[in-house]
ROSEVO-291061 format. One record per residue (C-alpha): residue number from 1; y, x, z; residue in one letter. Coordinates in nm, 4 decimals, padded with zeros to 6 digits, always signed. Each point is the difference from the previous one (the first is absolute). Layout:
<sites>
SITE   num          v          u          w   residuo
SITE   NUM          Y          X          Z         a
...
</sites>
This chain:
<sites>
SITE   num          v          u          w   residuo
SITE     1   +00.0000   +00.0000   +00.0000         m
SITE     2   +00.3338   +00.1314   -00.0961         k
SITE     3   +00.2919   -00.0229   +00.2473         l
SITE     4   +00.3235   -00.1171   -00.1438         m
SITE     5   +00.3054   +00.1727   +00.1294         r
SITE     6   +00.3362   -00.1543   -00.0264         k
SITE     7   +00.2456   +00.2732   -00.0888         t
SITE     8   +00.3446   -00.0305   +00.1458         q
SITE     9   +00.2883   +00.0710   -00.2298         q
SITE    10   +00.3568   +00.0242   +00.1301         g
SITE    11   +00.1395   -00.1045   +00.3359         f
SITE    12   -00.0140   -00.3292   +00.1811         t
SITE    13   +00.3176   -00.1989   +00.0492         i
SITE    14   -00.0117   +00.0689   +00.3751         i
SITE    15   -00.0065   +00.3763   -00.0569         e
SITE    16   +00.2972   -00.0225   -00.2347         l
SITE    17   +00.2001   -00.2110   +00.2455         i
SITE    18   -00.0688   +00.2462   +00.2823         v
SITE    19   +00.1122   +00.2964   -00.2136         v
SITE    20   +00.3161   -00.1796   -00.1124         i
SITE    21   +00.0786   -00.0903   +00.3618         g
SITE    22   -00.0380   +00.3620   +00.1135         i
SITE    23   +00.2206   +00.1224   -00.2852         l
SITE    24   +00.2645   -00.2594   +00.0900         g
SITE    25   -00.0017   +00.1118   +00.3621         l
SITE    26   +00.0371   +00.3663   -00.0984         l
SITE    27   +00.2860   -00.0855   -00.2361         a
SITE    28   +00.1787   -00.1912   +00.2768         g
SITE    29   -00.0262   +00.2966   +00.2374         v
SITE    30   +00.1275   +00.2346   -00.2712         a
SITE    31   +00.3057   -00.2176   -00.0718         v
SITE    32   +00.0963   -00.0116   +00.3686         v
SITE    33   -00.0375   +00.3769   +00.0323         t
SITE    34   +00.2076   +00.0667   -00.3116         v
SITE    35   +00.2777   -00.2313   +00.1192         n
SITE    36   +00.0113   +00.1717   +00.3402         q
SITE    37   +00.0184   +00.3392   -00.1708         s
SITE    38   +00.2890   -00.1196   -00.2160         r
SITE    39   +00.1892   -00.1253   +00.3045         a
SITE    40   -00.0575   +00.3300   +00.1834         k
SITE    41   +00.1287   +00.1806   -00.3083         g
SITE    42   +00.3158   -00.2113   +00.0114         k
SITE    43   +00.0464   +00.0915   +00.3663         n
SITE    44   -00.0319   +00.3681   -00.0911         s
SITE    45   +00.2609   -00.0438   -00.2742         n
SITE    46   +00.2417   -00.1681   +00.2395         v
SITE    47   -00.0469   +00.2794   +00.2552         k
SITE    48   +00.0621   +00.2614   -00.2681         s
SITE    49   +00.3253   -00.1674   -00.1075         y
SITE    50   +00.1116   -00.0312   +00.3615         m
SITE    51   -00.0672   +00.3721   +00.0525         t
SITE    52   +00.2189   +00.0707   -00.3036         q
SITE    53   +00.2814   -00.1987   +00.1609         i
SITE    54   -00.0381   +00.1995   +00.3229         r
SITE    55   -00.0014   +00.3328   -00.1877         n
SITE    56   +00.3085   -00.0926   -00.2036         l
SITE    57   +00.1789   -00.1175   +00.3140         a
SITE    58   -00.0663   +00.3399   +00.1574         e
SITE    59   +00.1420   +00.1736   -00.3072         i
SITE    60   +00.3081   -00.2208   +00.0352         a
SITE    61   +00.0254   +00.0991   +00.3664         y
SITE    62   -00.0312   +00.3706   -00.0847         d
SITE    63   +00.2749   -00.0317   -00.2618         n
SITE    64   +00.2412   -00.2174   +00.1981         r
SITE    65   -00.0927   +00.0342   +00.3661         g
SITE    66   -00.0587   -00.3739   +00.0399         n
SITE    67   -00.1958   -00.2927   -00.1405         y
SITE    68   +00.3115   -00.1716   -00.1348         d
SITE    69   -00.0866   -00.2546   -00.2684         d
SITE    70   -00.3735   +00.0721   +00.0028         v
SITE    71   -00.0667   -00.3731   +00.0042         c
SITE    72   +00.2431   -00.1089   -00.2683         t
SITE    73   -00.0377   -00.0030   -00.3738         e
SITE    74   +00.3674   +00.0660   -00.0654         s
SITE    75   +00.0880   +00.2396   +00.2825         g
SITE    76   +00.3222   -00.0216   +00.1998         g
SITE    77   +00.1791   +00.0482   -00.3266         a
SITE    78   -00.2087   -00.0426   -00.3102         a
SITE    79   -00.2609   +00.2726   -00.0231         g
SITE    80   +00.0905   +00.1965   +00.3144         e
SITE    81   -00.3454   +00.0004   +00.1569         s
SITE    82   -00.2495   +00.2679   -00.1034         a
SITE    83   -00.2451   -00.2836   -00.0571         l
SITE    84   +00.2382   -00.2002   -00.2162         t
SITE    85   +00.1505   +00.2882   -00.1975         e
SITE    86   -00.3392   +00.0629   -00.1541         s
SITE    87   -00.0928   -00.3685   -00.0146         g
SITE    88   -00.3002   +00.0724   +00.2226         d
SITE    89   +00.0607   -00.2792   +00.2531         w
SITE    90   +00.0178   -00.2643   -00.2709         e
SITE    91   -00.3042   +00.1446   -00.1831         r
SITE    92   -00.2130   +00.0265   +00.3152         i
SITE    93   +00.1119   -00.3395   +00.1310         e
SITE    94   -00.0986   -00.1596   -00.3310         a
SITE    95   -00.3372   +00.1793   +00.0035         s
SITE    96   -00.0724   -00.1144   +00.3558         v
SITE    97   +00.0956   -00.3557   -00.0945         a
SITE    98   -00.2434   +00.0030   -00.2931         v
SITE    99   -00.2908   +00.1355   +00.2067         v
SITE   100   +00.0671   -00.1746   +00.3333         a
SITE   101   +00.1481   -00.3182   -00.1415         g
SITE   102   +00.3156   +00.0368   +00.2104         r
SITE   103   +00.2948   +00.2378   +00.0424         d
SITE   104   +00.0084   +00.2559   +00.2806         p
SITE   105   +00.2410   -00.0652   +00.2872         t
SITE   106   +00.2302   +00.2838   +00.1032         c
SITE   107   +00.2217   +00.0285   +00.3098         n
SITE   108   +00.2521   +00.2780   +00.0634         e
SITE   109   +00.1025   +00.1031   +00.3478         g
SITE   110   +00.3529   +00.0266   +00.1338         v
SITE   111   +00.1943   +00.2941   -00.1474         a
SITE   112   -00.2846   +00.0542   -00.2483         a
SITE   113   -00.2023   +00.2016   +00.2513         t
SITE   114   -00.3244   -00.1867   -00.0611         s
SITE   115   -00.1785   -00.2404   -00.2325         y
SITE   116   -00.3232   -00.1977   -00.0286         v
SITE   117   -00.1685   -00.1437   -00.3099         v
SITE   118   -00.2926   -00.2426   +00.0198         w
SITE   119   -00.1949   -00.2257   -00.2339         v
SITE   120   -00.2784   -00.2539   +00.0325         q
SITE   121   -00.3326   +00.1478   -00.1153         l
SITE   122   -00.1862   -00.1786   -00.2819         p
SITE   123   -00.3239   +00.0157   +00.2037         m
SITE   124   +00.0166   -00.0100   +00.3766         y
SITE   125   -00.1674   +00.2923   +00.1767         e
SITE   126   -00.1592   -00.1804   +00.2896         g
SITE   127   +00.2931   -00.1414   +00.1949         t
SITE   128   +00.2502   +00.2460   -00.1509         r
SITE   129   +00.1956   -00.1837   -00.2663         t
SITE   130   +00.3047   +00.2229   -00.0600         v
SITE   131   +00.0455   +00.3610   -00.1117         y
SITE   132   +00.3028   +00.1713   +00.1486         c
SITE   133   +00.1795   +00.3356   -00.0471         v
SITE   134   +00.3032   +00.1224   +00.1935         d
SITE   135   +00.2379   +00.2888   +00.0648         s
SITE   136   -00.2215   +00.1316   +00.2823         l
SITE   137   -00.2682   +00.0772   -00.2614         q
SITE   138   -00.2196   -00.2923   +00.1080         n
SITE   139   -00.2128   -00.1476   -00.2751         a
SITE   140   -00.2458   -00.2592   +00.1206         k
SITE   141   -00.1538   -00.3425   -00.0342         s
SITE   142   +00.1166   -00.2322   +00.2741         t
SITE   143   -00.0031   -00.3666   +00.0958         t
SITE   144   +00.3653   -00.0549   +00.0763         t
SITE   145   +00.2632   +00.0202   -00.2740         p
SITE   146   +00.2837   +00.2277   +00.0946         a
SITE   147   +00.2677   -00.2625   -00.0742         a
SITE   148   +00.3281   +00.1187   +00.1494         g
SITE   149   -00.1558   +00.3135   +00.1486         a
SITE   150   +00.0550   +00.3561   -00.1239         t
SITE   151   -00.3420   +00.1426   +00.0919         v
SITE   152   -00.3542   -00.1156   -00.0719         c
SITE   153   -00.1475   -00.1903   +00.2937         p
</sites>
């Protein structure tokens, strides 16, 4: 007597559904990871621009002995600030606005002896939502915006 074997060709519908489900799950994880990486990249860009502002403010201080007009686009008189003479404040402010979705906030101290610049981060770092730089060489993520202050909290 000859045994008849049924040969299986292809996959069952259940096997295909399981494979498609696993691929969908992996794709979902990949999309989340990519989006988080993009947001972290934006944070890094914002921090880089803020460091440029701090460095240019220090050059202004070295040249003039104060932080006069660091926070203004037009200077005390048009173009008097080291940041505005070169157009750097306007360029960096625009770049931060594109990446972060908002303009940086800048406060100058009395007699131009200090300044602080802060901006909301595109992706919060835990509870720290703001990146801040100031005339004391602080550069950090913090929770409290430095509105009205002249140093990072």
